[in-house]
N, C-alpha and C positions, 0 to 999 in steps of 0.2 A: 559638414561645417562644425567646428568646435563651438559649443554653446554653454551657458551657465545654468546652474541649479542652486536652489536654496533648500535648507532643511528646517523642519519644525519638530521640536522635541518636547516631550512632556514626561512627567514622572507618573508611571502607572503603578498599580498595586505592588508589582514585583520589582520596580526600579525604573530608571530613566531610559527612554527609547525614542528613536526617530520615528514619528508616526506619519509624517507627510514629507514628500519631496516635491518642490515646486520648480517646474521647468520654464525658463525664459526662452520662448521660441523665436522672439524677435517680431514675428508677424504670422498670423494664421488666416487662411482664407475664410471669408464670411460663411457661417453655417457649419464650421468644422465640428464634427462629433468624434470623440475618442473613446476607446474601450480599454479596459484593464489588460486584456490579453495581447494588446498591441505593443506592450512595453516590457523590456528586460532590464532589470536593475542588478548590476554586479557591484559588490562591496568588498573593499579591502580595509581591514583595521590593523593598526599596529601601535606599539608604544610611541609616545611622543618623544621619549628620550633615547630609545635604542630600538631601531627597526628589527633587530635580530633577537630581541628579548624573548626568552622561553617562558610562557605563562604557565603557572602551576594549575593543576586541576582543582576545582572548587567543590568542597563538601560532597563527596561521594561520586563526582564525575568519573567516568571511565575513559571517555574521549572528549575532545574539545574541537568542535567544528565552527566555532563562533568568530573566527578571525577573517575568513575569506569565504565568499560564496554568493549566492543569488537570493534576493528577497522577493517574496510574493507580493504582487500588487492586487489589492482588493477592489479599488475603485479608481477611475480616471475621469477627469472632467475639466472643462474650461473654467478658469478662475481668475481672480485678481492676484496681485503680487503677494497677498497675505494668505492665499489659499481658500478664499471665499468663492463659492460657486457663482458663475456669471453665465449669461447667454453668449457673450462675445468677448474676446480679449486675446492677448498674446501669451498668456500663462496657462500652463496645464498643471493641475495638482494630482499627484498620485498618492492615494491612501495606502499605507503599507500594513501588511500582516504583522501583528505583534503577539507574543506569547511568552510566558516564563521560560519555555524551553528553546526559544529562538534568540539566543544571545547575540547573533549577528546584528540585530537591530539596536543593541544597547550602545550608549555613549560612554560607558565606564567598563572597567575590567579589574578583577582582583589580582594584584601583583604578588601575592604571597604575604603581604603585610597590610595593605590598604586597598580600597577601591580607588582607582585613578582614572582620569579622563583619557580616552584614547584618540589617536588621530584616525580619522576615517575618510576614505575617498570613494565616491560613487561614480559609476559610469553607466549612463542610461541611454539605451538605444530603442528605436521603435520601427515597427513594420508599417506604420501609417504612411500613406502616400505623401503627406505634407511634411513628414519628419524623417523619412528613411535615409536621407543623406546627412542627418545631424547626429552628433555625439555630445551628450550633455555630461561634461566631466570637469568643469571649472566651478569650484565651490565658491559661491557668491555670498556666503554668510549663513548664520543659523539663528533661529528664533526659539527661545525657551519659554513655554507657557508658564506663567507665574514666577519661575526662577529668575527671569529677567528683571523682575520687580524687587529682588533682594538686593540690599546694599551691603557692602563689606566694611567691617571695622576691625580694629586691633587695640589691645590693651598692652602697651609697652611698659606700663608702670609695675607690672607684676613679673615674677620669675617662677616658672617658665612663662614667656609671653604667650598670649592667647589671641588668636584671630576668631572672628565670628561673622555671621551674616544676620541681617535683621530686616524686618518689615514693619513700618508704622504708617497705617493709612491716615489721611487727613481727617481730623475730627475736631469739632468745636468743644467737645468734652473729653475728659481723661478716660482712657480705655484700658481694658485688661491686657495683661502680658502673659503669653505662654512661652516658657523656656523649654527647649527640646535639647536633650543631651544624646548624642549619637552613639551607635555601637562601635565596637573595635574596628570594624572595616572602614568606617568613615572618618577615622583620624587622618592626619597628614598635613599637607600644605595647600589644599584646595578647599577653602572655607565653604563654598557653595555645596560641595558634596555632603556636608553635614546636614543639609536640608533637602537636597534633591536626590540623594541615592535611595532614600525611602520616601514614602509619600507624606512627608512632613509638611509639604506645601499645601496639603488639604486645609490646614488652618488658615490659609490665605484665600480660600475659595468662598464665594458668596454664601453657600449653604452653611459653612462653619461659622463665618463671620456673623451670620444672622443668629445662630445659636447663642453667641456671646453678646447679643444686644445690638448687632449691626456693624460693630467695629472691633477688631482684635489685632493686637500687635504680636510679633513673633521674634524671638531671639534664639539663634542656634550657634553656640560656641563650638570650636573645634580644638581637640587635643592634638598636639604634634605627634604623639605616639598613641596611647590609649589611656582612658581614664583610670584603668586599674594598674597603671605603671607605678611601682613602689619607689621609683627614683633611680632604679638600676637599668630601666628599659625592659624589665621582666614583669610578668604578671604577679601581683601581690599575693602573698600567702597568708597575710594576717589582717587584711582589710585596709591597709594603709595605701595612700595615694599621694604622689608628689603634687597633684593638681588641686588639692582640696582648698587651700587658702587662695591660690591664684584665681580659681574659678569663682569663689565667693566674692572676691574683690572685683572681678570683672563684671559679675552680675550687678553688684552694688553700684559700681561706677556707671554702668550703662543706665540703670534706673535713675540715678542722680542726674546724669546728663540729659535724660529725657523726662524729668520730673513734671514738666508742664503737659506731658502727653500721656503718661502712664499712671493708671490708678493703682497706687501702692497697696490698696486693700484687696486687689484682685490679681495677685502674681501667682502663677501656677507653674510647677516644675514637673517634668517627666522625661522619660527616655527609655531606650531599649538596650538590654544586655549590659554592656559596659556602662551605657548611659543610665540604665536602671540602677546599677551599682552606685553611680555617682549621684543619682537622685536621692537615694537613701542617705549617702554620706552628707549631702548638702542639707537635708532637712534635719539631720541629727546635729550638724555643726551650727546651723543658723535657723532654728525652728520658727523664730518670730517673723521671718520674712514672708513665708508662704501661706497662701490661703488654701491650697490643696496640692497634692502630689499624685502622680500617676505612673509609677514604675512598671515597666513592661519587661517580661522575662529577665528580671533583675538578678544580678550576680553577686550581691553582697551576702556572703555566708552568714547564716544566723548565728553561728558560733562567735562571730566577730562583732555582734551587737550585744552590748551589755544591758543589764536591767535598767541602769540609769539612762541609757539611750532610749529604751522603750518608754520610759516615763517622759522623756523630752518630747517624743513625737506622738504620743497616744491621743492627743487632742487635735492633731492635724488631720483633716479629711484626706484619706488615702484610698486609692482604687488600684489594686494589683491586677495585672494580667499575665497569664502564663499558660503553657500547654503541658498536659500530663506526659506527652511523649517527646518533650524537648531533649535532644541528644547532646546539647551543649551545656546548658545550665540545669542542674538537677533541682526541680522545684521542692523536693523534700529536704534539701540542704539549705535552700535560700528562702523563697518567699513564704512557703507554707508554714513552717514553724514560727516565722516572724509574725505572720498574720494572726496565728493562734495566740501568741504571747501578747499581742496588742489587745485582742479581745479579752483575754484574762486580766489585763491591766486596767480594763474599764473603757477602752476605746468605743465610742458610740457611732462613729461615722467612718468606718473602714470596710471596704468591700474587696471582693476577689473574684474575677471572672476566670474560671479554670477550664480551659478548652480541652476536650478529649484529643483533638488534632486540629491542625490549621488548614482549612480548605477555603477555596475561593467562594465567596458568598455573593459576588456581584453577577454571576452568570456569564462573565466575559471569557474566562479561561477554563477550558475543559480538556480532558484526555480520555479518549474512547467514550465520549458523550457523558462522562462523569466530571464533577467539579475537580479542578486541578488541586492536588494536595501539596502544600508547601512543606518544607522541612519543619519539624515541630518547634524549632527555635523561633520561627518567624511570627510570633504572637503580635508583633507591631502591625501586621497587615490588617487584621480585623479592628484593632484599636484605632488606627488612623482612619479607617473607613467608618468609625463610629458604630461598630457592630457589637460592642460589649454591652450586654443588657442584663445578664444573669449574675447572681452572686454565688458564693462558694457552695451554697446548698441548692443550686440550680433554680432558685426562685428569682423573680424579677427584683432588681434594685428599685426601691420606691423613692420618689421625691414628691413631697407634698401630697402624698396619698395616691400617686399615679406612677406606673412603670416609667423608668427613665433610661437613657443611654449614657455612656460614659462622658461624652462631651457636654450633654445637657447638665449632667451632675457637676462636672468641673465648673461650668459657667455659673452655676447657682451658688458656689462657695465664695464667701466673703469674710475677710478678717474682721473681728470686732474692733 
């Protein structure tokens, strides 16, 4: 019998993945017990626009087996329709194996220009006696943890037009705003990818909200191309960007629109790679707006930052994050000399976590029993996990006499 399934997706350290599949059995005999090895989960993924699209290999890949295959089931249990374990019911939840190297579980794919959502179809069969005649192959919907709480907006008053996603929890008081600027791969026409392709949604989680005083709002704009577009559709060679004023206006209009909800003395801006580039461009262009900045693997060449620019931003609290083995953005051409120039100019609240390499620090992802090592460009992984604690000299960053983390430090910054 043909039956329905639902999926639950969440953004993990390495990106968004389907972590659970919920089967609607219609009815199960009382006392049914299910086991993981009784289920086979076959997956087909393809482009939403062109089923025959040939996907390019991504950053060093030699082969790509992420479009079709079988997923491993870690756990199986009786549940309610949301995947919560129960003693009795008609739903079965399958917890799926996830890993940075298991692309078949992802909800997105790099198309050569941007990460885009893919169409996915699951076919689940079982050897269990109560299910052996059933095939679960009708997709009955998807739930995204945290991402479903993001709202979508657009600023058509600017050229180029900019879309964005945002989150503002209900609060009786004005609350801080974090602005996240995505990397090159998250540009395009799907605004939610600006926040859920990487673990930007961490800012929405209770532990991060608590760091910022219990409530925190999030704004993630999306560039149609990439922030480093000089207006020709090509990467800038001189630090110019067609989006500078459009983004500044979009941020300003958003704050004005939500002026009764956002604390304008606690507006923070950061982003990764292209987004780190634009973080630097924004604080140089409008230094009065921001209480702090946190550029990650930022790509604004130091040669394109003038001495006057350094003077503009030297009093803004800034925390850089980068990896020494970054193969995409050379830290010695971008953040390292800029950081040193800021210190020489008298900056008193500027920090720099300079990782030797980017490894999984959660204990979740391993290869041969060792922590999984990401590409050196992926410095946003520990930053968004709030793992940045050390300064350029490998000593703890201090806040009020105590060691601090990057998010605790950001939350403590307030404009005078």
